[in-house]
C-alpha positions, 0 to 999 in steps of 0.5 A: 519502496524506492520512492520512499527511500529516495524521499527519506534520504532528504530527511534530516537525521534525528538528534541523539535526544530525539532518538532517545525519546523515540521521535519518528524517523519519518517526515510528514512527507514520507509517512504516507509512502511508508504506510502505503508500502506496508499495505502493499507488502501485506496484500502481496503476502496474501496474494502469494497464497494463490495457487500456481495457476495464477500469475501475480505481478506487483508494482507494474509501471504503466504509461509513460511516466512514473505511474504504476499498478499495485498488483495485477492478477491473471488466473482462472477467475479472470484478470484483476488490477488491485489498488491497495489502500492502507487505511488502518484504524479508519472507518471506510464507507462505500456507496455507489460512486463514493468511497469515504475514509473517516468522512472524507471523499476519495478518488479510490473508486475512480482510480481503480476503474481507470486502472482496470480500463487501461490494463484491459486496453494494453493487455488486449493489444499485446495479446491480440484478443479482447481482455476484460479486467476487473478493478478491485480496491483492497482496504488494509486493516480498516476500523470498519468497512461499510458498503451501503451500495455496491460500486458500479465498476469496481469491487471493494474488499478488505485484505482479509476478505481478498482470498475468499473473494477471489476463490469464490468467483467461478472460472471464466478463463480456460488454462490456454487463455490464462497462459496467453494473457499471462505471456503478454502481462509479463512483458514490460513493454506491454505496460510502459512505452519506455520501460526502465531497467529493473533496479536492485530489488534486494538492496531496496528491500534491505534498506526498507527493512532497516528503515522499518526497524528504526520506525518500530524501535522508535514506536516502542520507545515512545510507548515505554515513555508513555507507560512511564509518564506518570513518574517521568512527568513529575520529574520533567515538571520538577525540572521545569525550564527549557529542558523539561519543555523541550522533552515534553514537546518531543514526546508530544510530537513523535 
């Protein structure tokens, strides 16, 4: 959310005409960040349904730069790093080491395996005991998820399957082990060499909510224009000239 809002501040505000016709306030650069944030929020709400025996962390800064892990879980079923990918409305296909989205190869499996291995190393060092970490890729609202062959190093599930998948796994950690690993996981220095001071989460959430409201409002306005397009199209074509062409361009590009 912070990265999205920082980038969005550099986007030129929409004109009055663009607001009237529901042009998306997001730019080409900020749209993926916005979609990613929505996916992580959706998965975060699902993970909140896990019981009190689970520790759930979100957006964990890791390493020395700006990288983070979307979600880290510590509970009776083990330790997991979750890489959330919002591919709503797209076909996802998985086989062995390949994960394709709408026919295009991604690095999701490799990145998830790397995150899990990195987390295992860091948690083992911080807790003083070997910690096994399972990597998971969670696909949010895909059109379809087809798994032809189970990946070797990570698991792939949809957000709707996530809770059931976690709950079906047997207990692999005793309560004292969960507590020891959780105590290490909550320390910022476990994950990052120079952990930054936490920002004002409430302000970030409020600003994101305000942006989300603008995006949803623009979407509804576009839908209203599309539903009224037969009549509006006749009027615009009748008007002709630069004004009619400009309005048609705005509707097509929103």
